[in-house]
Z-matrix of the N, CA and C atoms (Angstrom, degrees):
N
C 1 1.511
C 2 1.561 1 114.05
N 3 1.306 2 115.28 1 123.91
C 4 1.417 3 119.61 2 171.45
C 5 1.479 4 113.40 3 -77.06
N 6 1.360 5 117.99 4 114.18
C 7 1.447 6 124.15 5 -172.80
C 8 1.433 7 113.35 6 -68.58
N 9 1.289 8 122.99 7 -36.23
C 10 1.339 9 123.32 8 178.45
C 11 1.493 10 118.72 9 -53.30
N 12 1.273 11 123.04 10 125.37
C 13 1.420 12 124.04 11 -177.07
C 14 1.540 13 118.30 12 87.25
N 15 1.455 14 112.78 13 -2.92
C 16 1.354 15 118.36 14 174.39
C 17 1.533 16 117.01 15 -89.65
N 18 1.342 17 119.25 16 165.04
C 19 1.385 18 118.18 17 178.37
C 20 1.575 19 105.50 18 -115.95
N 21 1.388 20 108.94 19 135.07
C 22 1.562 21 115.66 20 179.82
C 23 1.518 22 111.95 21 -121.65
N 24 1.291 23 116.28 22 144.12
C 25 1.374 24 124.23 23 163.83
C 26 1.456 25 118.04 24 -113.17
N 27 1.334 26 116.08 25 119.96
C 28 1.382 27 122.45 26 -172.70
C 29 1.506 28 114.08 27 -113.22
N 30 1.201 29 120.05 28 106.96
C 31 1.582 30 126.73 29 -179.89
C 32 1.406 31 105.60 30 -81.54
N 33 1.352 32 115.83 31 139.97
C 34 1.516 33 119.91 32 -166.52
C 35 1.554 34 118.08 33 62.65
N 36 1.377 35 110.85 34 28.07
C 37 1.468 36 121.19 35 -168.92
C 38 1.366 37 115.12 36 -87.31
N 39 1.367 38 123.44 37 14.86
C 40 1.384 39 120.43 38 -179.19
C 41 1.595 40 115.35 39 -122.41
N 42 1.409 41 113.01 40 15.19
C 43 1.502 42 117.40 41 -179.35
C 44 1.590 43 104.02 42 -156.15
N 45 1.321 44 116.74 43 156.59
C 46 1.407 45 126.39 44 167.56
C 47 1.524 46 113.26 45 53.34
N 48 1.391 47 114.19 46 -130.35
C 49 1.479 48 117.14 47 -178.02
C 50 1.616 49 111.99 48 -65.26
N 51 1.304 50 112.69 49 -40.12
C 52 1.537 51 114.55 50 179.89
C 53 1.502 52 114.40 51 -62.06
N 54 1.421 53 116.94 52 -37.95
C 55 1.447 54 115.42 53 174.63
C 56 1.491 55 112.81 54 -70.65
N 57 1.301 56 119.94 55 -34.57
C 58 1.480 57 122.71 56 173.38
C 59 1.520 58 110.22 57 -58.08
N 60 1.333 59 116.26 58 -46.69
C 61 1.443 60 119.23 59 177.60
C 62 1.527 61 115.32 60 -61.53
N 63 1.342 62 112.24 61 -43.35
C 64 1.467 63 118.20 62 176.58
C 65 1.557 64 115.72 63 -57.74
N 66 1.300 65 112.04 64 -42.67
C 67 1.520 66 120.16 65 179.59
C 68 1.521 67 112.31 66 -71.08
N 69 1.264 68 113.86 67 -31.43
C 70 1.537 69 121.08 68 -178.71
C 71 1.503 70 108.68 69 -74.04
N 72 1.326 71 114.43 70 -44.69
C 73 1.383 72 120.36 71 175.59
C 74 1.540 73 116.52 72 -59.99
N 75 1.245 74 111.35 73 -39.77
C 76 1.590 75 120.32 74 173.79
C 77 1.492 76 107.19 75 -61.24
N 78 1.280 77 116.56 76 -49.78
C 79 1.523 78 119.73 77 -178.87
C 80 1.582 79 109.25 78 -58.46
N 81 1.313 80 115.56 79 -35.38
C 82 1.484 81 114.10 80 -177.72
C 83 1.525 82 112.87 81 -81.87
N 84 1.396 83 116.56 82 4.96
C 85 1.422 84 121.67 83 173.42
C 86 1.598 85 117.84 84 93.56
N 87 1.396 86 113.27 85 17.33
C 88 1.392 87 116.36 86 168.77
C 89 1.575 88 117.35 87 -88.94
N 90 1.276 89 109.04 88 151.81
C 91 1.554 90 115.52 89 173.06
C 92 1.624 91 102.61 90 -79.26
N 93 1.367 92 118.86 91 124.09
C 94 1.454 93 124.27 92 -176.95
C 95 1.397 94 119.30 93 -111.08
N 96 1.257 95 125.44 94 123.04
C 97 1.403 96 132.16 95 173.42
C 98 1.533 97 112.02 96 -103.32
N 99 1.354 98 124.01 97 105.50
C 100 1.362 99 126.10 98 -170.97
C 101 1.501 100 109.31 99 -101.98
N 102 1.222 101 118.35 100 113.12
C 103 1.512 102 117.98 101 -175.59
C 104 1.570 103 109.41 102 -113.81
N 105 1.362 104 110.23 103 147.54
C 106 1.491 105 111.96 104 -175.44
C 107 1.583 106 101.08 105 -163.95
N 108 1.389 107 117.33 106 164.06
C 109 1.429 108 120.08 107 171.37
C 110 1.546 109 116.74 108 -61.70
N 111 1.310 110 115.04 109 -31.62
C 112 1.499 111 111.56 110 177.94
C 113 1.648 112 108.10 111 -141.52
N 114 1.290 113 115.14 112 79.14
C 115 1.460 114 112.96 113 -178.74
C 116 1.562 115 116.93 114 -66.69
N 117 1.327 116 116.93 115 -10.44
C 118 1.494 117 119.04 116 -179.50
C 119 1.568 118 110.38 117 -67.78
N 120 1.290 119 118.88 118 -10.10
C 121 1.375 120 119.41 119 175.62
C 122 1.604 121 118.77 120 -78.06
N 123 1.427 122 108.48 121 -6.94
C 124 1.357 123 112.17 122 -174.19
C 125 1.692 124 111.46 123 -83.85
N 126 1.280 125 113.32 124 131.17
C 127 1.446 126 118.02 125 -176.95
C 128 1.469 127 108.65 126 -51.40
N 129 1.411 128 117.05 127 147.73
C 130 1.483 129 122.76 128 -174.96
C 131 1.481 130 113.40 129 -62.68
N 132 1.278 131 115.69 130 -37.16
C 133 1.472 132 119.98 131 177.17
C 134 1.443 133 115.28 132 -63.43
N 135 1.313 134 115.40 133 -32.88
C 136 1.597 135 120.03 134 177.58
C 137 1.565 136 102.98 135 -84.83
N 138 1.182 137 122.90 136 -35.12
C 139 1.503 138 124.48 137 -172.36
C 140 1.568 139 105.36 138 -64.20
N 141 1.280 140 116.06 139 -34.27
C 142 1.487 141 120.79 140 -176.15
C 143 1.582 142 110.95 141 -65.80
N 144 1.277 143 114.84 142 -19.17
C 145 1.582 144 117.74 143 -177.34
C 146 1.476 145 111.64 144 -86.49
N 147 1.471 146 118.21 145 -19.17
C 148 1.365 147 120.68 146 -169.64
C 149 1.490 148 112.03 147 -129.21
N 150 1.273 149 119.04 148 168.16
C 151 1.438 150 129.30 149 174.43
C 152 1.473 151 104.60 150 -100.07
N 153 1.364 152 122.37 151 108.80
C 154 1.453 153 126.48 152 -176.18
C 155 1.455 154 111.37 153 -96.22
N 156 1.342 155 118.35 154 135.24
C 157 1.457 156 125.37 155 178.23
C 158 1.541 157 110.80 156 -132.65
N 159 1.292 158 119.75 157 129.70
C 160 1.551 159 114.98 158 172.48
C 161 1.504 160 110.68 159 -74.96
N 162 1.269 161 113.93 160 142.48
C 163 1.522 162 120.22 161 179.32
C 164 1.535 163 106.30 162 -169.08
N 165 1.343 164 110.97 163 127.78
C 166 1.485 165 114.39 164 174.43
C 167 1.601 166 103.75 165 -99.28
N 168 1.397 167 118.75 166 128.08
C 169 1.488 168 118.78 167 -174.02
C 170 1.560 169 108.57 168 -71.80
N 171 1.293 170 121.08 169 -16.00
C 172 1.440 171 120.50 170 -178.98
C 173 1.509 172 111.32 171 -82.14
N 174 1.341 173 118.55 172 -6.85
C 175 1.511 174 128.62 173 -178.00
C 176 1.523 175 104.11 174 -100.01
N 177 1.348 176 118.74 175 97.48
C 178 1.365 177 123.32 176 -175.31
C 179 1.473 178 113.01 177 -65.64
N 180 1.337 179 114.86 178 -36.66
C 181 1.480 180 116.03 179 174.04
C 182 1.531 181 118.33 180 -68.06
N 183 1.308 182 117.20 181 -32.41
C 184 1.452 183 122.02 182 171.47
C 185 1.373 184 114.60 183 -72.70
N 186 1.353 185 124.82 184 -30.16
C 187 1.403 186 127.58 185 174.12
C 188 1.520 187 110.93 186 -72.88
N 189 1.412 188 115.21 187 -42.68
C 190 1.510 189 118.66 188 175.17
C 191 1.540 190 110.53 189 -59.30
N 192 1.327 191 115.32 190 -48.56
C 193 1.445 192 119.37 191 -174.46
C 194 1.562 193 110.38 192 -59.81
N 195 1.514 194 118.36 193 -42.95
C 196 1.249 195 118.21 194 178.66
C 197 1.471 196 116.94 195 -66.57
N 198 1.336 197 119.64 196 -37.05
C 199 1.407 198 120.90 197 179.32
C 200 1.564 199 111.15 198 -68.27
N 201 1.388 200 113.88 199 -34.63
C 202 1.421 201 115.54 200 -178.51
C 203 1.515 202 113.88 201 -68.29
N 204 1.459 203 110.01 202 -33.02
C 205 1.458 204 119.76 203 179.63
C 206 1.558 205 114.97 204 -69.77
N 207 1.389 206 108.12 205 -37.08
C 208 1.617 207 114.45 206 -173.64
C 209 1.547 208 107.46 207 -94.37
N 210 1.304 209 114.44 208 1.41
C 211 1.578 210 110.12 209 -176.03
C 212 1.486 211 112.19 210 -73.08
N 213 1.265 212 126.02 211 153.41
C 214 1.514 213 118.78 212 0.19
C 215 1.551 214 111.14 213 -90.42
N 216 1.332 215 113.08 214 157.22
C 217 1.464 216 118.56 215 175.29
C 218 1.519 217 111.21 216 -144.30
N 219 1.299 218 116.55 217 169.44
C 220 1.497 219 127.77 218 -163.96
C 221 1.652 220 112.34 219 -112.13
N 222 1.257 221 118.83 220 -28.47
C 223 1.359 222 123.92 221 -172.74
C 224 1.463 223 109.39 222 -140.49
N 225 1.298 224 113.16 223 133.30
C 226 1.496 225 123.61 224 171.09
C 227 1.544 226 115.88 225 -123.20
N 228 1.305 227 118.10 226 122.18
C 229 1.352 228 120.49 227 177.70
C 230 1.567 229 109.52 228 -121.01
N 231 1.320 230 114.55 229 129.91
C 232 1.489 231 116.46 230 172.66
C 233 1.555 232 113.25 231 -120.90
N 234 1.262 233 114.25 232 119.72
C 235 1.410 234 125.27 233 173.88
C 236 1.523 235 114.55 234 -120.78
N 237 1.360 236 110.41 235 15.46
C 238 1.509 237 115.84 236 -176.90
C 239 1.582 238 105.77 237 -75.13
N 240 1.353 239 113.63 238 137.39
C 241 1.465 240 120.06 239 174.20
C 242 1.436 241 116.33 240 -80.40
N 243 1.325 242 120.62 241 -20.05
C 244 1.466 243 122.08 242 -174.84
C 245 1.543 244 111.86 243 81.26
N 246 1.360 245 119.96 244 -14.36
C 247 1.458 246 123.25 245 179.52
C 248 1.392 247 118.49 246 98.68
N 249 1.390 248 118.93 247 -17.10
C 250 1.397 249 120.85 248 -175.77
C 251 1.558 250 113.17 249 -98.29
N 252 1.332 251 123.10 250 133.25
C 253 1.471 252 120.60 251 177.59
C 254 1.518 253 108.82 252 -158.33
N 255 1.217 254 117.01 253 94.61
C 256 1.424 255 120.17 254 176.21
C 257 1.600 256 120.11 255 -95.36
N 258 1.273 257 111.79 256 128.57
C 259 1.438 258 118.03 257 -170.92
C 260 1.588 259 103.63 258 -119.62
N 261 1.331 260 122.70 259 157.85
C 262 1.377 261 125.97 260 174.94
C 263 1.520 262 112.81 261 110.33
N 264 1.424 263 111.85 262 171.94
C 265 1.476 264 114.88 263 -178.65
C 266 1.542 265 111.59 264 -56.43
N 267 1.331 266 111.28 265 139.92
C 268 1.484 267 121.26 266 -172.53
C 269 1.642 268 104.19 267 -65.59
N 270 1.334 269 119.35 268 -41.84
C 271 1.414 270 118.33 269 -170.17
C 272 1.597 271 108.49 270 -69.17
N 273 1.353 272 117.77 271 -11.96
C 274 1.443 273 116.78 272 -173.90
C 275 1.588 274 114.14 273 -113.49
N 276 1.414 275 112.10 274 0.09
C 277 1.416 276 111.04 275 -173.29
C 278 1.509 277 114.43 276 -87.71
N 279 1.412 278 115.97 277 -19.60
C 280 1.447 279 119.66 278 -172.75
C 281 1.398 280 115.04 279 79.45
N 282 1.361 281 121.38 280 153.28
C 283 1.335 282 121.95 281 -171.53
C 284 1.547 283 112.87 282 -76.99
N 285 1.313 284 120.22 283 -27.79
C 286 1.474 285 123.47 284 168.22
C 287 1.444 286 116.89 285 -53.13
N 288 1.401 287 116.58 286 -47.26
C 289 1.445 288 124.50 287 173.31
C 290 1.406 289 113.45 288 -56.95
N 291 1.300 290 118.40 289 -43.24
C 292 1.520 291 124.39 290 -174.91
C 293 1.492 292 103.72 291 -74.38
N 294 1.341 293 122.14 292 -43.81
C 295 1.486 294 121.00 293 -179.04
C 296 1.564 295 110.10 294 -59.97
N 297 1.381 296 112.14 295 -42.68
C 298 1.444 297 112.42 296 -176.89
C 299 1.487 298 115.55 297 -61.45
N 300 1.241 299 122.90 298 -27.57
C 301 1.398 300 124.22 299 174.05
C 302 1.541 301 114.48 300 -62.59
N 303 1.325 302 119.51 301 -25.09
C 304 1.460 303 123.96 302 174.30
C 305 1.482 304 115.79 303 -73.45
N 306 1.372 305 118.35 304 -1.85
C 307 1.395 306 122.27 305 174.65
C 308 1.517 307 110.29 306 -55.93
N 309 1.292 308 111.66 307 -31.17
C 310 1.555 309 120.58 308 -174.11
C 311 1.619 310 105.39 309 -65.70
N 312 1.245 311 115.87 310 -43.20
C 313 1.533 312 126.77 311 179.50
C 314 1.635 313 107.51 312 -61.54
N 315 1.324 314 105.43 313 -55.97
C 316 1.575 315 108.92 314 -178.70
C 317 1.376 316 112.73 315 -56.31
N 318 1.532 317 123.13 316 -42.75
C 319 1.296 318 126.77 317 178.86
C 320 1.564 319 111.47 318 -60.04
N 321 1.349 320 119.20 319 -44.14
C 322 1.364 321 124.28 320 176.30
C 323 1.524 322 111.87 321 -59.77
N 324 1.272 323 116.36 322 -45.72
C 325 1.474 324 117.42 323 178.53
C 326 1.535 325 115.86 324 -61.99
N 327 1.407 326 112.86 325 -34.62
C 328 1.501 327 115.46 326 174.46
C 329 1.630 328 109.79 327 -61.25
N 330 1.359 329 112.57 328 -48.40
C 331 1.394 330 123.60 329 -177.95
C 332 1.532 331 111.65 330 -50.24
N 333 1.406 332 112.80 331 -58.18
C 334 1.424 333 121.96 332 -178.48
C 335 1.546 334 111.93 333 -59.33
N 336 1.244 335 116.08 334 -47.86
C 337 1.626 336 121.06 335 -174.43
C 338 1.537 337 105.29 336 -70.27
N 339 1.286 338 121.70 337 -31.68
C 340 1.543 339 118.07 338 -172.96
C 341 1.521 340 104.07 339 -91.44
N 342 1.396 341 125.51 340 -33.69
C 343 1.383 342 123.85 341 -172.20
C 344 1.460 343 113.02 342 -85.05
N 345 1.280 344 127.72 343 -35.72
C 346 1.387 345 126.49 344 -166.37
C 347 1.504 346 110.88 345 -71.33
N 348 1.306 347 124.87 346 -26.04
C 349 1.538 348 122.11 347 170.75
C 350 1.440 349 111.83 348 -62.30
N 351 1.358 350 118.98 349 -28.47
C 352 1.439 351 121.13 350 -179.05
C 353 1.411 352 113.45 351 -94.98
N 354 1.275 353 125.08 352 2.36
C 355 1.460 354 130.84 353 -168.66
C 356 1.530 355 108.00 354 -86.35
N 357 1.327 356 120.18 355 133.09
C 358 1.380 357 123.13 356 174.60
C 359 1.543 358 113.47 357 -52.31
N 360 1.212 359 114.01 358 156.78
C 361 1.585 360 120.83 359 -174.77
C 362 1.528 361 109.73 360 -57.44
N 363 1.220 362 120.96 361 -34.01
C 364 1.424 363 124.81 362 176.48
C 365 1.560 364 117.64 363 -103.31
N 366 1.321 365 113.54 364 15.08
C 367 1.381 366 120.19 365 -177.83
C 368 1.577 367 114.80 366 -73.94
N 369 1.308 368 112.18 367 178.12
C 370 1.507 369 118.60 368 -172.84
C 371 1.442 370 115.40 369 -146.55
N 372 1.302 371 124.28 370 147.94
C 373 1.410 372 129.24 371 174.46
C 374 1.588 373 108.95 372 -116.64
N 375 1.289 374 115.02 373 135.75
C 376 1.506 375 120.88 374 170.11
C 377 1.427 376 112.34 375 -129.76
N 378 1.415 377 113.78 376 125.06
C 379 1.425 378 125.14 377 175.97
C 380 1.511 379 113.56 378 -103.35
N 381 1.314 380 118.52 379 159.38
C 382 1.395 381 119.04 380 175.80
C 383 1.496 382 114.38 381 -116.60
N 384 1.290 383 120.74 382 125.52
C 385 1.473 384 123.14 383 -177.27
C 386 1.543 385 107.05 384 -108.57
N 387 1.316 386 119.99 385 -119.45
C 388 1.444 387 123.60 386 -178.47
C 389 1.502 388 112.00 387 175.73
N 390 1.329 389 120.38 388 140.31
C 391 1.383 390 129.85 389 178.35
C 392 1.493 391 114.61 390 -36.09
N 393 1.343 392 119.13 391 -47.50
C 394 1.454 393 123.28 392 -171.76
C 395 1.586 394 108.41 393 -63.65
N 396 1.282 395 121.35 394 -5.13
C 397 1.466 396 119.79 395 175.89
C 398 1.511 397 108.73 396 -68.07
N 399 1.261 398 121.81 397 -27.51
C 400 1.448 399 121.36 398 -179.95
C 401 1.459 400 116.07 399 -121.60
N 402 1.468 401 117.74 400 -11.69
C 403 1.477 402 121.42 401 168.40
C 404 1.465 403 108.67 402 -143.37
N 405 1.348 404 116.55 403 80.70
C 406 1.443 405 123.17 404 178.08
C 407 1.605 406 111.74 405 -69.73
N 408 1.205 407 110.40 406 146.54
C 409 1.360 408 115.45 407 168.06
C 410 1.521 409 118.15 408 -112.45
N 411 1.351 410 127.63 409 173.50
C 412 1.458 411 122.51 410 -170.69
C 413 1.565 412 110.59 411 -56.41
N 414 1.185 413 120.49 412 137.11
C 415 1.538 414 122.84 413 174.20
C 416 1.514 415 107.75 414 89.87
N 417 1.280 416 120.26 415 2.49
C 418 1.573 417 116.91 416 -170.21
C 419 1.561 418 108.47 417 -114.70
N 420 1.296 419 115.90 418 26.59
C 421 1.601 420 118.17 419 -176.13
C 422 1.571 421 108.54 420 -60.28
N 423 1.345 422 119.82 421 -39.30
C 424 1.444 423 119.09 422 -176.80
C 425 1.460 424 108.97 423 -75.01
N 426 1.367 425 119.83 424 -43.55
C 427 1.499 426 115.81 425 175.24
C 428 1.503 427 113.47 426 -58.05
N 429 1.345 428 115.56 427 -41.36
C 430 1.430 429 120.03 428 -179.11
C 431 1.603 430 112.32 429 -60.96
N 432 1.283 431 111.13 430 -45.81
C 433 1.586 432 119.59 431 -177.22
C 434 1.552 433 107.90 432 -59.20
N 435 1.392 434 112.58 433 -54.04
C 436 1.468 435 115.60 434 -169.87
C 437 1.657 436 106.04 435 -76.10
N 438 1.245 437 119.94 436 -32.98
C 439 1.453 438 116.84 437 173.66
C 440 1.572 439 113.66 438 -63.00
N 441 1.318 440 114.94 439 -43.10
C 442 1.492 441 115.31 440 178.80
C 443 1.522 442 106.99 441 -70.11
N 444 1.286 443 126.20 442 -31.05
C 445 1.526 444 121.13 443 179.25
C 446 1.493 445 106.40 444 -66.84
N 447 1.304 446 123.58 445 -49.99
C 448 1.341 447 127.93 446 178.05
C 449 1.634 448 113.17 447 -49.82
N 450 1.298 449 112.61 448 -47.39
C 451 1.424 450 115.20 449 178.74
C 452 1.430 451 115.26 450 -64.46
N 453 1.333 452 116.62 451 -47.38
C 454 1.398 453 124.72 452 172.38
C 455 1.599 454 116.61 453 -57.28
N 456 1.408 455 110.61 454 -37.46
C 457 1.506 456 109.02 455 -178.95
C 458 1.480 457 107.51 456 -66.47
N 459 1.354 458 118.57 457 -42.51
C 460 1.513 459 119.26 458 -175.02
C 461 1.484 460 110.85 459 -65.78
N 462 1.362 461 113.22 460 -34.70
C 463 1.601 462 115.22 461 -178.11
C 464 1.604 463 105.94 462 -71.82
N 465 1.298 464 117.31 463 -36.13
C 466 1.456 465 117.99 464 -176.99
C 467 1.530 466 117.18 465 -73.26
N 468 1.296 467 113.94 466 -24.51
C 469 1.508 468 115.96 467 -177.32
C 470 1.556 469 109.27 468 -106.46
N 471 1.233 470 120.40 469 3.65
C 472 1.522 471 122.12 470 177.14
C 473 1.561 472 112.66 471 -55.30
N 474 1.262 473 116.76 472 -45.32
C 475 1.407 474 118.95 473 -177.34
C 476 1.619 475 106.46 474 -70.82
N 477 1.341 476 121.30 475 -38.47
C 478 1.398 477 121.79 476 -175.50
C 479 1.422 478 113.86 477 -69.61
N 480 1.354 479 119.82 478 -26.54
C 481 1.514 480 123.37 479 174.31
C 482 1.575 481 115.46 480 -90.28
N 483 1.355 482 114.83 481 -14.96
C 484 1.497 483 121.85 482 -179.72
C 485 1.560 484 107.32 483 -48.69
N 486 1.333 485 117.25 484 142.12
C 487 1.622 486 131.05 485 15.62
C 488 1.624 487 101.62 486 -89.31
N 489 1.303 488 126.24 487 3.57
C 490 1.371 489 120.70 488 166.01
C 491 1.467 490 109.17 489 -69.89
N 492 1.364 491 116.60 490 155.54
C 493 1.353 492 122.47 491 -171.55
C 494 1.542 493 110.04 492 -112.70
N 495 1.412 494 121.57 493 152.57
C 496 1.504 495 124.29 494 168.53
C 497 1.503 496 103.96 495 -142.53
N 498 1.352 497 110.21 496 138.82
C 499 1.439 498 119.03 497 179.39
C 500 1.539 499 107.13 498 -147.14
N 501 1.377 500 113.12 499 170.21
C 502 1.518 501 119.87 500 -177.65
C 503 1.472 502 104.80 501 -128.01
N 504 1.235 503 116.65 502 142.39
C 505 1.470 504 125.87 503 167.29
C 506 1.585 505 113.54 504 -106.12
N 507 1.167 506 120.22 505 124.94
C 508 1.516 507 122.67 506 -169.96
C 509 1.550 508 108.67 507 -109.82
N 510 1.247 509 119.11 508 99.23
C 511 1.483 510 119.37 509 179.85
C 512 1.437 511 114.21 510 -88.85
N 513 1.373 512 118.32 511 154.95
C 514 1.459 513 120.60 512 175.81
C 515 1.609 514 106.99 513 -89.58
N 516 1.302 515 114.46 514 -142.04
C 517 1.537 516 116.98 515 177.42
C 518 1.458 517 104.65 516 -79.73
N 519 1.485 518 107.51 517 122.84
C 520 1.417 519 117.62 518 -179.81
C 521 1.542 520 113.89 519 -119.67
N 522 1.276 521 121.86 520 145.36
C 523 1.465 522 123.10 521 -172.28
C 524 1.563 523 107.29 522 -84.12
N 525 1.375 524 108.18 523 91.24
C 526 1.531 525 115.21 524 -172.76
C 527 1.510 526 106.23 525 -139.39
N 528 1.407 527 117.13 526 167.85
C 529 1.391 528 117.82 527 176.97
C 530 1.655 529 113.70 528 -52.74
N 531 1.311 530 114.70 529 -34.97
C 532 1.470 531 117.87 530 176.40
C 533 1.458 532 117.28 531 -47.90
N 534 1.281 533 112.18 532 -38.79
C 535 1.580 534 118.90 533 -178.33
C 536 1.581 535 108.58 534 -107.10
N 537 1.432 536 110.22 535 34.80
C 538 1.545 537 110.19 536 171.34
C 539 1.498 538 118.22 537 71.12
N 540 1.372 539 114.31 538 19.65
C 541 1.535 540 116.60 539 -177.23
C 542 1.534 541 105.67 540 -128.90
N 543 1.385 542 111.85 541 74.98
C 544 1.432 543 116.41 542 -175.56
C 545 1.530 544 116.59 543 -62.45
N 546 1.335 545 116.10 544 -29.60
C 547 1.463 546 114.29 545 175.09
C 548 1.470 547 120.47 546 -99.13
N 549 1.421 548 114.32 547 22.97
C 550 1.355 549 129.55 548 178.21
C 551 1.512 550 117.15 549 64.90
N 552 1.327 551 117.05 550 16.57
C 553 1.471 552 121.21 551 177.22
C 554 1.530 553 107.80 552 -89.63
N 555 1.349 554 118.05 553 164.45
C 556 1.418 555 119.68 554 -177.04
C 557 1.535 556 107.23 555 -96.58
N 558 1.278 557 119.06 556 159.53
C 559 1.415 558 125.57 557 178.78
C 560 1.565 559 110.48 558 -138.40
N 561 1.326 560 115.01 559 171.06
C 562 1.545 561 113.69 560 -174.47
C 563 1.546 562 112.32 561 -60.13
N 564 1.324 563 121.37 562 -36.27
C 565 1.482 564 122.05 563 176.58
C 566 1.485 565 108.79 564 -60.83
N 567 1.249 566 121.87 565 -50.60
C 568 1.496 567 118.33 566 179.65
C 569 1.521 568 113.32 567 -62.31
N 570 1.351 569 114.74 568 -36.75
C 571 1.569 570 115.62 569 -178.12
C 572 1.650 571 106.38 570 -70.06
N 573 1.263 572 117.24 571 -35.36
C 574 1.490 573 117.46 572 178.86
C 575 1.534 574 110.00 573 -69.42
N 576 1.298 575 124.29 574 -35.06
C 577 1.468 576 128.23 575 -178.52
C 578 1.510 577 106.50 576 -67.89
N 579 1.421 578 119.69 577 -29.93
C 580 1.388 579 116.49 578 -167.68
C 581 1.612 580 111.76 579 -110.49
N 582 1.322 581 111.29 580 5.10
C 583 1.488 582 117.03 581 -176.60
C 584 1.454 583 116.36 582 -52.57
N 585 1.411 584 113.50 583 -37.75
C 586 1.516 585 113.60 584 -176.68
C 587 1.529 586 110.96 585 -91.14
N 588 1.215 587 115.42 586 11.41
C 589 1.506 588 116.70 587 173.78
C 590 1.589 589 113.27 588 -70.87
N 591 1.266 590 118.70 589 156.95
C 592 1.458 591 120.52 590 173.39
C 593 1.613 592 109.55 591 -58.85
N 594 1.286 593 110.40 592 -44.99
C 595 1.549 594 118.02 593 173.54
C 596 1.489 595 99.26 594 -104.87
N 597 1.419 596 115.19 595 105.58
C 598 1.407 597 123.87 596 -170.81
C 599 1.451 598 114.36 597 -91.14
N 600 1.574 599 109.76 598 63.43
C 601 1.469 600 111.65 599 173.10
C 602 1.510 601 97.87 600 -162.76
N 603 1.355 602 113.24 601 162.85
C 604 1.409 603 120.71 602 -178.63
C 605 1.582 604 109.96 603 -69.46
N 606 1.255 605 118.74 604 148.25
C 607 1.471 606 122.03 605 172.58
C 608 1.492 607 113.70 606 -74.99
N 609 1.300 608 115.03 607 163.63
C 610 1.563 609 118.44 608 171.03
C 611 1.463 610 107.31 609 -108.48
N 612 1.381 611 116.62 610 154.14
C 613 1.440 612 119.32 611 -179.51
C 614 1.463 613 113.73 612 -55.99
N 615 1.337 614 115.35 613 -38.06
C 616 1.552 615 119.40 614 -175.34
C 617 1.489 616 107.04 615 -59.13
N 618 1.459 617 120.94 616 -35.27
C 619 1.424 618 123.18 617 179.22
C 620 1.615 619 113.16 618 -65.06
N 621 1.342 620 115.85 619 -36.24
C 622 1.416 621 118.63 620 176.06
C 623 1.460 622 106.88 621 -73.21
N 624 1.303 623 122.85 622 -36.13
C 625 1.431 624 126.24 623 -174.98
C 626 1.644 625 106.68 624 -66.15
N 627 1.287 626 117.77 625 -31.76
C 628 1.471 627 119.27 626 173.02
C 629 1.541 628 108.57 627 -60.96
N 630 1.253 629 113.43 628 -42.36
C 631 1.544 630 114.55 629 -179.77
C 632 1.477 631 111.55 630 -63.34
N 633 1.368 632 117.03 631 -35.48
C 634 1.470 633 119.95 632 -179.96
C 635 1.524 634 110.26 633 -67.26
N 636 1.471 635 112.84 634 -40.05
C 637 1.467 636 113.82 635 175.53
C 638 1.459 637 114.45 636 -60.27
N 639 1.415 638 115.17 637 -38.82
C 640 1.560 639 115.33 638 174.61
C 641 1.402 640 117.31 639 -58.07
N 642 1.441 641 117.34 640 -42.66
C 643 1.502 642 123.74 641 171.09
C 644 1.436 643 116.18 642 -51.57
N 645 1.400 644 111.73 643 -35.77
C 646 1.552 645 119.64 644 -169.20
C 647 1.576 646 103.45 645 -82.86
N 648 1.319 647 115.00 646 -42.88
C 649 1.444 648 120.01 647 -170.22
C 650 1.581 649 116.09 648 -76.79
N 651 1.350 650 115.73 649 -30.96
C 652 1.514 651 121.36 650 -178.20
C 653 1.530 652 110.02 651 -81.56
N 654 1.255 653 121.86 652 110.53
C 655 1.384 654 123.14 653 -176.45
C 656 1.601 655 113.81 654 -79.39
N 657 1.248 656 109.26 655 -4.62
C 658 1.507 657 113.89 656 -175.31
C 659 1.577 658 109.22 657 -106.05
N 660 1.329 659 117.01 658 13.14
C 661 1.402 660 118.37 659 -178.59
C 662 1.613 661 109.88 660 -119.77
N 663 1.324 662 115.14 661 120.48
C 664 1.447 663 120.43 662 176.62
C 665 1.517 664 109.26 663 -154.91
N 666 1.353 665 111.23 664 147.70
C 667 1.493 666 119.35 665 172.08
C 668 1.588 667 110.81 666 74.34
N 669 1.349 668 112.99 667 27.22
C 670 1.465 669 121.18 668 -175.30
C 671 1.433 670 114.74 669 -129.50
N 672 1.314 671 120.37 670 166.26
C 673 1.462 672 118.40 671 171.71
C 674 1.425 673 109.38 672 -122.06
N 675 1.330 674 114.18 673 142.35
C 676 1.450 675 125.70 674 -175.64
C 677 1.525 676 108.12 675 -113.66
N 678 1.479 677 114.01 676 120.49
C 679 1.416 678 116.34 677 -175.44
C 680 1.608 679 111.93 678 -89.36
N 681 1.237 680 117.14 679 128.81
C 682 1.366 681 122.88 680 168.06
C 683 1.553 682 111.55 681 -124.20
N 684 1.346 683 115.42 682 74.68
C 685 1.413 684 117.38 683 -164.11
C 686 1.516 685 114.62 684 -130.38
N 687 1.426 686 118.50 685 17.85
C 688 1.410 687 116.32 686 -177.32
C 689 1.441 688 120.63 687 58.57
N 690 1.244 689 123.06 688 21.77
C 691 1.494 690 135.49 689 176.72
C 692 1.489 691 110.76 690 79.65
N 693 1.424 692 114.59 691 35.06
C 694 1.414 693 119.65 692 174.19
C 695 1.676 694 111.25 693 -53.54
N 696 1.353 695 112.37 694 -38.28
C 697 1.379 696 120.18 695 -169.63
C 698 1.615 697 112.80 696 -83.63
N 699 1.282 698 113.71 697 -10.02
C 700 1.394 699 117.32 698 -177.69
C 701 1.463 700 114.16 699 -64.56
N 702 1.348 701 126.46 700 140.38
C 703 1.381 702 128.67 701 -176.97
C 704 1.475 703 111.26 702 -68.10
């Protein structure tokens, strides 16, 4: 798909990986609608580049209304976390904490179900999972479970939405607000978490956004997961 001249909806598009994807799509010539729970937090200089819309991906009615209002469009990216993210030993986190992590999956399901009916015939959807889905480390059972569910959801519905495409980009540890790095810089905690990677540093949101662009531009890729993880999966 040629991105120039296309319209893109990016959920979770005002921070971290989602913001990087929004800006890169804009640079490639797309009209970008960046949706998030609180778009007012976006600095004015960045807000001027994008059309900002408030939307909570866990609110199916809000997602449906946004998609209907912005239709038609060609590209949908969802990097929204849904708000839940439990870390730590599984036996200690409690079922509520574990369930809360699946808000990401429910949010993605809302986005796919509401957006695909308005997507152009050659359009595509890109979701964001995470490297623990296939190589979890201690304390990452919730991240692993949710990421694996996201990847299998996309794989399972690829035929259903064809000829439209759906793919997943799986990042490793990225310097974003999620990991306590609001300004995108690295810190000692991030460096420690990535020391064993083949590329022994945290990734940047822009590097993941390039993986998202690949998934959008390559018309022969669907139902798969693209790893942008600095070698997290290496033995």
